[in-house]
A tleap script that builds the chain and sets N, CA, C and O, in Angstrom:
source leaprc.protein.ff14SB
mol = sequence {
  NMET GLY ASP ASP LYS ASN TYR THR ASN VAL
  ILE LEU GLU GLU ILE ARG SER GLN MET SER
  ALA VAL LEU GLU ILE VAL SER ASN GLN PRO
  THR ARG GLU GLU PHE ASN ASN LEU ARG GLU
  GLU PHE ASP SER LEU LYS THR ASP VAL ARG
  THR ILE LYS ARG ALA VAL VAL ASP ASN ASP
  LYS THR THR GLN HIE GLU LEU GLU LEU LEU
  ASP TRP ARG VAL THR GLU LEU GLU GLU SER
  ALA CSER
}
set mol.1.N position { -15.616 -33.628 16.263 }
set mol.1.CA position { -16.359 -32.446 15.871 }
set mol.1.C position { -15.553 -31.187 16.154 }
set mol.1.O position { -15.532 -30.275 15.328 }
set mol.2.N position { -14.889 -31.119 17.305 }
set mol.2.CA position { -14.092 -29.955 17.657 }
set mol.2.C position { -12.924 -29.774 16.709 }
set mol.2.O position { -12.569 -28.645 16.369 }
set mol.3.N position { -12.316 -30.888 16.275 }
set mol.3.CA position { -11.197 -30.803 15.340 }
set mol.3.C position { -11.654 -30.293 13.978 }
set mol.3.O position { -10.948 -29.523 13.327 }
set mol.4.N position { -12.839 -30.725 13.553 }
set mol.4.CA position { -13.384 -30.260 12.272 }
set mol.4.C position { -13.638 -28.759 12.306 }
set mol.4.O position { -13.351 -28.053 11.339 }
set mol.5.N position { -14.182 -28.268 13.434 }
set mol.5.CA position { -14.464 -26.840 13.561 }
set mol.5.C position { -13.169 -26.042 13.583 }
set mol.5.O position { -13.074 -24.979 12.970 }
set mol.6.N position { -12.174 -26.561 14.292 }
set mol.6.CA position { -10.862 -25.926 14.358 }
set mol.6.C position { -10.223 -25.879 12.969 }
set mol.6.O position { -9.673 -24.852 12.572 }
set mol.7.N position { -10.293 -26.983 12.235 }
set mol.7.CA position { -9.738 -27.067 10.891 }
set mol.7.C position { -10.427 -26.068 9.965 }
set mol.7.O position { -9.774 -25.391 9.172 }
set mol.8.N position { -11.748 -25.985 10.075 }
set mol.8.CA position { -12.521 -25.045 9.254 }
set mol.8.C position { -12.122 -23.611 9.577 }
set mol.8.O position { -11.970 -22.791 8.672 }
set mol.9.N position { -11.953 -23.304 10.859 }
set mol.9.CA position { -11.542 -21.960 11.255 }
set mol.9.C position { -10.158 -21.610 10.703 }
set mol.9.O position { -9.928 -20.479 10.275 }
set mol.10.N position { -9.248 -22.566 10.712 }
set mol.10.CA position { -7.899 -22.346 10.188 }
set mol.10.C position { -7.970 -22.065 8.687 }
set mol.10.O position { -7.319 -21.146 8.192 }
set mol.11.N position { -8.753 -22.850 7.975 }
set mol.11.CA position { -8.903 -22.656 6.525 }
set mol.11.C position { -9.534 -21.290 6.244 }
set mol.11.O position { -9.065 -20.559 5.371 }
set mol.12.N position { -10.586 -20.946 6.974 }
set mol.12.CA position { -11.226 -19.645 6.764 }
set mol.12.C position { -10.273 -18.495 7.053 }
set mol.12.O position { -10.280 -17.493 6.339 }
set mol.13.N position { -9.472 -18.625 8.070 }
set mol.13.CA position { -8.495 -17.585 8.395 }
set mol.13.C position { -7.460 -17.445 7.280 }
set mol.13.O position { -7.064 -16.334 6.928 }
set mol.14.N position { -7.027 -18.576 6.728 }
set mol.14.CA position { -6.071 -18.550 5.621 }
set mol.14.C position { -6.690 -17.894 4.385 }
set mol.14.O position { -6.040 -17.093 3.713 }
set mol.15.N position { -7.933 -18.231 4.092 }
set mol.15.CA position { -8.636 -17.628 2.956 }
set mol.15.C position { -8.795 -16.131 3.174 }
set mol.15.O position { -8.586 -15.343 2.251 }
set mol.16.N position { -9.161 -15.732 4.387 }
set mol.16.CA position { -9.316 -14.312 4.707 }
set mol.16.C position { -7.985 -13.576 4.520 }
set mol.16.O position { -7.958 -12.459 4.002 }
set mol.17.N position { -6.897 -14.197 4.938 }
set mol.17.CA position { -5.576 -13.598 4.795 }
set mol.17.C position { -5.211 -13.435 3.318 }
set mol.17.O position { -4.680 -12.400 2.916 }
set mol.18.N position { -5.496 -14.448 2.522 }
set mol.18.CA position { -5.197 -14.375 1.090 }
set mol.18.C position { -6.067 -13.327 0.402 }
set mol.18.O position { -5.594 -12.604 -0.475 }
set mol.19.N position { -7.330 -13.242 0.794 }
set mol.19.CA position { -8.233 -12.252 0.215 }
set mol.19.C position { -7.768 -10.826 0.581 }
set mol.19.O position { -7.868 -9.911 -0.237 }
set mol.20.N position { -7.271 -10.651 1.785 }
set mol.20.CA position { -6.745 -9.344 2.188 }
set mol.20.C position { -5.536 -8.965 1.334 }
set mol.20.O position { -5.382 -7.808 0.945 }
set mol.21.N position { -4.684 -9.945 1.048 }
set mol.21.CA position { -3.512 -9.681 0.213 }
set mol.21.C position { -3.944 -9.297 -1.206 }
set mol.21.O position { -3.380 -8.375 -1.796 }
set mol.22.N position { -4.928 -9.989 -1.748 }
set mol.22.CA position { -5.431 -9.676 -3.093 }
set mol.22.C position { -6.055 -8.285 -3.100 }
set mol.22.O position { -5.819 -7.507 -4.024 }
set mol.23.N position { -6.842 -7.967 -2.087 }
set mol.23.CA position { -7.476 -6.656 -1.997 }
set mol.23.C position { -6.428 -5.548 -1.931 }
set mol.23.O position { -6.595 -4.500 -2.555 }
set mol.24.N position { -5.364 -5.768 -1.190 }
set mol.24.CA position { -4.304 -4.760 -1.087 }
set mol.24.C position { -3.647 -4.535 -2.451 }
set mol.24.O position { -3.376 -3.394 -2.827 }
set mol.25.N position { -3.394 -5.600 -3.181 }
set mol.25.CA position { -2.779 -5.475 -4.506 }
set mol.25.C position { -3.718 -4.753 -5.462 }
set mol.25.O position { -3.299 -3.847 -6.182 }
set mol.26.N position { -4.971 -5.147 -5.471 }
set mol.26.CA position { -5.942 -4.569 -6.403 }
set mol.26.C position { -6.223 -3.108 -6.065 }
set mol.26.O position { -6.403 -2.290 -6.967 }
set mol.27.N position { -6.261 -2.778 -4.802 }
set mol.27.CA position { -6.572 -1.399 -4.415 }
set mol.27.C position { -5.455 -0.431 -4.792 }
set mol.27.O position { -5.690 0.773 -4.894 }
set mol.28.N position { -4.237 -0.945 -5.001 }
set mol.28.CA position { -3.117 -0.087 -5.394 }
set mol.28.C position { -3.030 0.101 -6.907 }
set mol.28.O position { -2.201 0.874 -7.386 }
set mol.29.N position { -3.872 -0.595 -7.658 }
set mol.29.CA position { -3.860 -0.457 -9.116 }
set mol.29.C position { -4.583 0.821 -9.524 }
set mol.29.O position { -5.598 1.178 -8.927 }
set mol.30.N position { -4.062 1.512 -10.541 }
set mol.30.CA position { -4.740 2.740 -10.983 }
set mol.30.C position { -6.069 2.413 -11.666 }
set mol.30.O position { -6.235 1.347 -12.259 }
set mol.31.N position { -6.991 3.336 -11.571 }
set mol.31.CA position { -8.259 3.166 -12.278 }
set mol.31.C position { -7.996 3.359 -13.768 }
set mol.31.O position { -6.917 3.806 -14.157 }
set mol.32.N position { -8.968 3.027 -14.591 }
set mol.32.CA position { -8.799 3.176 -16.034 }
set mol.32.C position { -8.527 4.637 -16.401 }
set mol.32.O position { -7.695 4.927 -17.261 }
set mol.33.N position { -9.240 5.550 -15.739 }
set mol.33.CA position { -9.031 6.980 -16.007 }
set mol.33.C position { -7.623 7.404 -15.616 }
set mol.33.O position { -6.959 8.121 -16.364 }
set mol.34.N position { -7.165 6.965 -14.445 }
set mol.34.CA position { -5.809 7.300 -14.007 }
set mol.34.C position { -4.780 6.715 -14.980 }
set mol.34.O position { -3.796 7.366 -15.330 }
set mol.35.N position { -5.027 5.476 -15.406 }
set mol.35.CA position { -4.121 4.823 -16.349 }
set mol.35.C position { -4.074 5.595 -17.669 }
set mol.35.O position { -2.998 5.820 -18.223 }
set mol.36.N position { -5.244 6.000 -18.168 }
set mol.36.CA position { -5.295 6.757 -19.421 }
set mol.36.C position { -4.581 8.098 -19.291 }
set mol.36.O position { -3.907 8.538 -20.223 }
set mol.37.N position { -4.728 8.745 -18.142 }
set mol.37.CA position { -4.022 10.008 -17.903 }
set mol.37.C position { -2.511 9.793 -17.890 }
set mol.37.O position { -1.754 10.590 -18.444 }
set mol.38.N position { -2.085 8.704 -17.247 }
set mol.38.CA position { -0.657 8.386 -17.232 }
set mol.38.C position { -0.156 8.080 -18.636 }
set mol.38.O position { 0.957 8.459 -19.001 }
set mol.39.N position { -0.969 7.402 -19.414 }
set mol.39.CA position { -0.596 7.054 -20.783 }
set mol.39.C position { -0.421 8.321 -21.631 }
set mol.39.O position { 0.533 8.436 -22.401 }
set mol.40.N position { -1.350 9.264 -21.478 }
set mol.40.CA position { -1.248 10.527 -22.215 }
set mol.40.C position { 0.020 11.284 -21.826 }
set mol.40.O position { 0.721 11.829 -22.677 }
set mol.41.N position { 0.297 11.305 -20.532 }
set mol.41.CA position { 1.498 11.996 -20.053 }
set mol.41.C position { 2.757 11.314 -20.593 }
set mol.41.O position { 3.715 11.977 -20.992 }
set mol.42.N position { 2.737 9.984 -20.599 }
set mol.42.CA position { 3.869 9.218 -21.120 }
set mol.42.C position { 4.071 9.497 -22.609 }
set mol.42.O position { 5.198 9.701 -23.060 }
set mol.43.N position { 2.979 9.505 -23.367 }
set mol.43.CA position { 3.078 9.792 -24.802 }
set mol.43.C position { 3.629 11.192 -25.044 }
set mol.43.O position { 4.427 11.399 -25.958 }
set mol.44.N position { 3.205 12.146 -24.232 }
set mol.44.CA position { 3.709 13.509 -24.340 }
set mol.44.C position { 5.209 13.552 -24.052 }
set mol.44.O position { 5.961 14.239 -24.744 }
set mol.45.N position { 5.634 12.823 -23.038 }
set mol.45.CA position { 7.060 12.775 -22.704 }
set mol.45.C position { 7.864 12.116 -23.821 }
set mol.45.O position { 8.981 12.544 -24.113 }
set mol.46.N position { 7.306 11.077 -24.449 }
set mol.46.CA position { 7.987 10.435 -25.570 }
set mol.46.C position { 8.212 11.430 -26.702 }
set mol.46.O position { 9.287 11.473 -27.300 }
set mol.47.N position { 7.198 12.219 -26.986 }
set mol.47.CA position { 7.315 13.232 -28.040 }
set mol.47.C position { 8.389 14.252 -27.681 }
set mol.47.O position { 9.197 14.636 -28.527 }
set mol.48.N position { 8.395 14.686 -26.427 }
set mol.48.CA position { 9.403 15.647 -25.976 }
set mol.48.C position { 10.811 15.074 -26.100 }
set mol.48.O position { 11.730 15.770 -26.529 }
set mol.49.N position { 10.980 13.824 -25.730 }
set mol.49.CA position { 12.301 13.185 -25.801 }
set mol.49.C position { 12.754 13.078 -27.257 }
set mol.49.O position { 13.926 13.303 -27.561 }
set mol.50.N position { 11.829 12.735 -28.156 }
set mol.50.CA position { 12.183 12.681 -29.583 }
set mol.50.C position { 12.654 14.049 -30.085 }
set mol.50.O position { 13.629 14.150 -30.831 }
set mol.51.N position { 11.949 15.089 -29.665 }
set mol.51.CA position { 12.312 16.454 -30.077 }
set mol.51.C position { 13.692 16.820 -29.548 }
set mol.51.O position { 14.517 17.370 -30.278 }
set mol.52.N position { 13.940 16.517 -28.284 }
set mol.52.CA position { 15.242 16.812 -27.671 }
set mol.52.C position { 16.341 16.025 -28.380 }
set mol.52.O position { 17.411 16.562 -28.666 }
set mol.53.N position { 16.076 14.766 -28.658 }
set mol.53.CA position { 17.067 13.926 -29.327 }
set mol.53.C position { 17.401 14.502 -30.705 }
set mol.53.O position { 18.568 14.580 -31.089 }
set mol.54.N position { 16.374 14.899 -31.434 }
set mol.54.CA position { 16.587 15.480 -32.761 }
set mol.54.C position { 17.429 16.755 -32.650 }
set mol.54.O position { 18.329 16.981 -33.459 }
set mol.55.N position { 17.132 17.586 -31.647 }
set mol.55.CA position { 17.882 18.834 -31.463 }
set mol.55.C position { 19.335 18.548 -31.112 }
set mol.55.O position { 20.240 19.222 -31.603 }
set mol.56.N position { 19.559 17.558 -30.269 }
set mol.56.CA position { 20.932 17.216 -29.868 }
set mol.56.C position { 21.712 16.693 -31.067 }
set mol.56.O position { 22.866 17.070 -31.274 }
set mol.57.N position { 21.088 15.828 -31.853 }
set mol.57.CA position { 21.765 15.278 -33.028 }
set mol.57.C position { 22.074 16.392 -34.023 }
set mol.57.O position { 23.181 16.457 -34.558 }
set mol.58.N position { 21.105 17.267 -34.273 }
set mol.58.CA position { 21.338 18.392 -35.186 }
set mol.58.C position { 22.455 19.303 -34.674 }
set mol.58.O position { 23.302 19.757 -35.443 }
set mol.59.N position { 22.443 19.560 -33.377 }
set mol.59.CA position { 23.476 20.400 -32.770 }
set mol.59.C position { 24.842 19.737 -32.893 }
set mol.59.O position { 25.845 20.405 -33.144 }
set mol.60.N position { 24.875 18.425 -32.716 }
set mol.60.CA position { 26.138 17.696 -32.831 }
set mol.60.C position { 26.682 17.810 -34.254 }
set mol.60.O position { 27.883 17.992 -34.450 }
set mol.61.N position { 25.793 17.702 -35.250 }
set mol.61.CA position { 26.233 17.840 -36.643 }
set mol.61.C position { 26.771 19.245 -36.886 }
set mol.61.O position { 27.811 19.414 -37.524 }
set mol.62.N position { 26.060 20.255 -36.376 }
set mol.62.CA position { 26.499 21.645 -36.532 }
set mol.62.C position { 27.842 21.850 -35.848 }
set mol.62.O position { 28.745 22.467 -36.415 }
set mol.63.N position { 27.975 21.340 -34.642 }
set mol.63.CA position { 29.222 21.484 -33.888 }
set mol.63.C position { 30.360 20.795 -34.619 }
set mol.63.O position { 31.468 21.327 -34.682 }
set mol.64.N position { 30.101 19.624 -35.169 }
set mol.64.CA position { 31.133 18.899 -35.910 }
set mol.64.C position { 31.576 19.719 -37.123 }
set mol.64.O position { 32.767 19.823 -37.414 }
set mol.65.N position { 30.614 20.288 -37.812 }
set mol.65.CA position { 30.938 21.128 -38.978 }
set mol.65.C position { 31.754 22.353 -38.549 }
set mol.65.O position { 32.735 22.700 -39.206 }
set mol.66.N position { 31.362 22.996 -37.474 }
set mol.66.CA position { 32.084 24.172 -36.974 }
set mol.66.C position { 33.512 23.805 -36.569 }
set mol.66.O position { 34.444 24.573 -36.809 }
set mol.67.N position { 33.684 22.633 -35.957 }
set mol.67.CA position { 35.035 22.205 -35.574 }
set mol.67.C position { 35.892 21.950 -36.807 }
set mol.67.O position { 37.075 22.292 -36.826 }
set mol.68.N position { 35.306 21.356 -37.824 }
set mol.68.CA position { 36.066 21.121 -39.058 }
set mol.68.C position { 36.461 22.449 -39.704 }
set mol.68.O position { 37.583 22.615 -40.182 }
set mol.69.N position { 35.519 23.386 -39.707 }
set mol.69.CA position { 35.807 24.702 -40.269 }
set mol.69.C position { 36.898 25.410 -39.467 }
set mol.69.O position { 37.805 26.006 -40.046 }
set mol.70.N position { 36.814 25.347 -38.156 }
set mol.70.CA position { 37.823 25.956 -37.293 }
set mol.70.C position { 39.190 25.317 -37.536 }
set mol.70.O position { 40.199 26.018 -37.613 }
set mol.71.N position { 39.224 24.000 -37.654 }
set mol.71.CA position { 40.470 23.285 -37.917 }
set mol.71.C position { 41.063 23.747 -39.245 }
set mol.71.O position { 42.270 23.961 -39.349 }
set mol.72.N position { 40.221 23.897 -40.246 }
set mol.72.CA position { 40.684 24.360 -41.557 }
set mol.72.C position { 41.263 25.775 -41.457 }
set mol.72.O position { 42.316 26.060 -42.028 }
set mol.73.N position { 40.570 26.660 -40.729 }
set mol.73.CA position { 41.043 28.045 -40.572 }
set mol.73.C position { 42.387 28.102 -39.852 }
set mol.73.O position { 43.285 28.845 -40.249 }
set mol.74.N position { 42.512 27.313 -38.794 }
set mol.74.CA position { 43.771 27.288 -38.038 }
set mol.74.C position { 44.889 26.785 -38.928 }
set mol.74.O position { 45.993 27.329 -38.918 }
set mol.75.N position { 44.601 25.744 -39.699 }
set mol.75.CA position { 45.612 25.203 -40.619 }
set mol.75.C position { 46.018 26.265 -41.628 }
set mol.75.O position { 47.206 26.439 -41.901 }
set mol.76.N position { 45.037 26.981 -42.189 }
set mol.76.CA position { 45.330 28.033 -43.146 }
set mol.76.C position { 46.186 29.138 -42.517 }
set mol.76.O position { 47.136 29.619 -43.136 }
set mol.77.N position { 45.848 29.536 -41.294 }
set mol.77.CA position { 46.639 30.564 -40.588 }
set mol.77.C position { 48.050 30.085 -40.302 }
set mol.77.O position { 49.007 30.843 -40.462 }
set mol.78.N position { 48.189 28.845 -39.884 }
set mol.78.CA position { 49.521 28.307 -39.608 }
set mol.78.C position { 50.361 28.263 -40.876 }
set mol.78.O position { 51.552 28.575 -40.858 }
set mol.79.N position { 49.721 27.868 -41.985 }
set mol.79.CA position { 50.471 27.793 -43.235 }
set mol.79.C position { 50.885 29.181 -43.727 }
set mol.79.O position { 51.986 29.364 -44.246 }
set mol.80.N position { 49.994 30.145 -43.559 }
set mol.80.CA position { 50.319 31.502 -44.022 }
set mol.80.C position { 51.364 32.151 -43.116 }
set mol.80.O position { 52.110 33.022 -43.564 }
set mol.81.N position { 51.427 31.737 -41.844 }
set mol.81.CA position { 52.415 32.308 -40.918 }
set mol.81.C position { 53.787 31.691 -41.163 }
set mol.81.O position { 54.798 32.284 -40.787 }
set mol.82.N position { 53.844 30.538 -41.772 }
set mol.82.CA position { 55.134 29.887 -42.000 }
set mol.82.C position { 55.897 30.454 -43.147 }
set mol.82.O position { 57.000 29.992 -43.443 }
savepdb mol mol.pdb
quit
């Protein structure tokens, strides 16, 4: 009888320990409202990143064009100086 009670206590302690671990994991999860707020913020950041990317690509095209134009001007000046 004493061994059965001891065994039961060990099992209950193990279950209590596992339940505490589950509770700790679940309590750290965001609520639905918090999750939705994070989702909105994430979507806003995605839009901002797309805008920045578009601006960088456009700027790169402009810069490339300006470099080609500058190269052409320098070539023209060098040829006229020769």
